C-alpha positions as CSV (number, residue, x, y, z in Angstrom):
1,M,0.0,0.0,0.0
2,T,1.1,3.5,-0.7
3,H,1.6,6.1,1.9
4,E,-1.1,8.4,0.4
5,F,-3.7,5.5,0.4
6,T,-3.0,4.7,4.1
7,A,-3.0,8.4,5.1
8,T,-6.3,9.0,3.3
9,W,-8.1,6.0,4.9
10,L,-6.5,6.8,8.3
11,T,-8.1,10.2,8.1
12,V,-11.5,8.7,7.3
13,V,-11.3,6.2,10.2
14,I,-10.2,8.9,12.6
15,A,-13.1,11.1,11.5
16,A,-15.6,8.2,11.9
17,V,-14.3,7.4,15.4
18,V,-14.5,11.0,16.5
19,G,-18.0,11.2,15.1
20,V,-19.2,8.1,16.8
21,V,-17.5,9.0,20.1
22,G,-18.9,12.5,19.9
23,I,-22.5,11.5,19.2
24,S,-22.3,8.7,21.9
25,G,-21.0,11.2,24.4
26,L,-23.8,13.7,23.6
27,F,-26.4,10.9,24.0
28,A,-24.8,9.9,27.3
29,I,-24.8,13.5,28.7
30,S,-28.4,13.9,27.6
31,F,-29.4,10.7,29.4
32,L,-27.6,11.7,32.6
33,V,-28.7,15.4,32.7
34,A,-32.3,15.3,31.3
35,P,-35.1,15.6,33.8
36,R,-37.4,12.6,34.2
37,R,-41.0,13.2,35.2
38,P,-43.1,10.2,34.0
39,S,-46.8,10.6,33.7
40,D,-49.8,8.8,32.2
41,R,-50.3,11.6,29.7
42,K,-46.8,11.3,28.4
43,A,-47.1,7.5,28.0
44,I,-49.8,7.7,25.3
45,F,-48.7,7.1,21.7
46,Y,-49.3,10.7,20.6
47,E,-46.2,12.1,22.2
48,S,-47.0,15.7,22.8
49,G,-48.9,15.0,26.0
50,I,-52.2,16.1,24.5
51,I,-55.0,13.5,24.7
52,P,-56.0,12.7,21.1
53,G,-59.5,13.2,20.0
54,P,-61.5,11.5,17.3
55,M,-60.5,12.1,13.7
56,P,-62.3,14.9,11.9
57,R,-64.9,13.8,9.4
58,G,-63.4,15.9,6.6
59,G,-60.0,14.4,6.7
60,L,-57.1,15.7,4.7
61,Q,-58.0,17.7,1.6
62,I,-56.5,16.4,-1.7
63,R,-55.1,19.8,-2.7
64,Y,-52.4,19.5,0.1
65,Y,-51.4,16.1,-1.3
66,I,-51.2,17.5,-4.9
67,F,-49.1,20.5,-3.7
68,A,-46.8,18.1,-1.9
69,L,-46.3,16.0,-5.0
70,L,-45.7,19.0,-7.2
71,F,-43.1,20.3,-4.7
72,L,-41.3,17.0,-4.7
73,I,-41.3,16.8,-8.5
74,F,-39.8,20.3,-8.9
75,D,-37.4,19.8,-5.9
76,V,-36.0,16.7,-7.6
77,E,-35.7,18.7,-10.8
78,S,-33.5,21.2,-9.0
79,V,-31.3,18.4,-7.7
80,F,-30.6,17.4,-11.3
81,V,-30.4,20.9,-12.9
82,F,-27.8,22.4,-10.6
83,P,-25.1,19.7,-11.1
84,W,-25.9,19.7,-14.8
85,A,-25.1,23.4,-15.0
86,V,-21.7,22.7,-13.6
87,V,-21.0,19.7,-15.8
88,F,-22.4,21.4,-18.9
89,L,-19.5,23.8,-19.0
90,R,-17.1,20.9,-19.6
91,S,-19.1,18.4,-21.6
92,A,-20.3,17.7,-25.0
93,P,-23.2,19.7,-26.6
94,S,-25.4,16.6,-26.5
95,V,-25.8,17.0,-22.8
96,F,-27.6,20.3,-23.4
97,Y,-30.2,18.6,-25.6
98,V,-30.8,15.9,-23.0
99,M,-31.5,18.5,-20.3
100,V,-33.7,20.5,-22.6
101,A,-35.8,17.4,-23.2
102,F,-35.9,16.8,-19.4
103,L,-37.0,20.4,-18.7
104,A,-39.6,20.2,-21.5
105,I,-41.2,17.1,-20.0
106,L,-41.4,18.9,-16.6
107,M,-42.8,22.1,-18.1
108,F,-45.4,20.0,-19.9
109,G,-46.4,18.5,-16.5
110,L,-46.5,21.9,-14.9
111,I,-48.7,23.4,-17.7
112,Y,-51.0,20.4,-17.5
113,E,-51.5,20.8,-13.8
114,W,-52.0,24.5,-14.2
115,R,-54.7,24.0,-16.8
116,K,-56.4,21.3,-14.8
117,G,-56.6,23.8,-11.9
118,A,-54.5,21.8,-9.4
119,L,-52.5,24.9,-8.6
120,S,-55.5,27.1,-7.5
121,W,-56.6,27.1,-3.9
122,R,-60.3,27.8,-4.6
């Protein structure tokens, strides 16, 4: 093994050990210092201490679900677009056309949802 290889992995192992020891130490301090006042209200499954009531009849409205899905779609888009912008500076022109096709599909979806009225709160 070369000296660089050993030094690199030794650094990784030391960082991992420091991380595990640090997190374990923080958990131990929290366990020792945290106040303990058990009660019946804290033992219920809903952990805030508030006694849960019956579920409302209306339930969750679908528009919140649709907004969450649209957010995830365009959030994932940004995950792909930002690295692409960096790589595009050094790559072949074909990469540009692939990303244009990707963005066109996403824009088609956005326009479709907009026309269907999924983006309005009514």
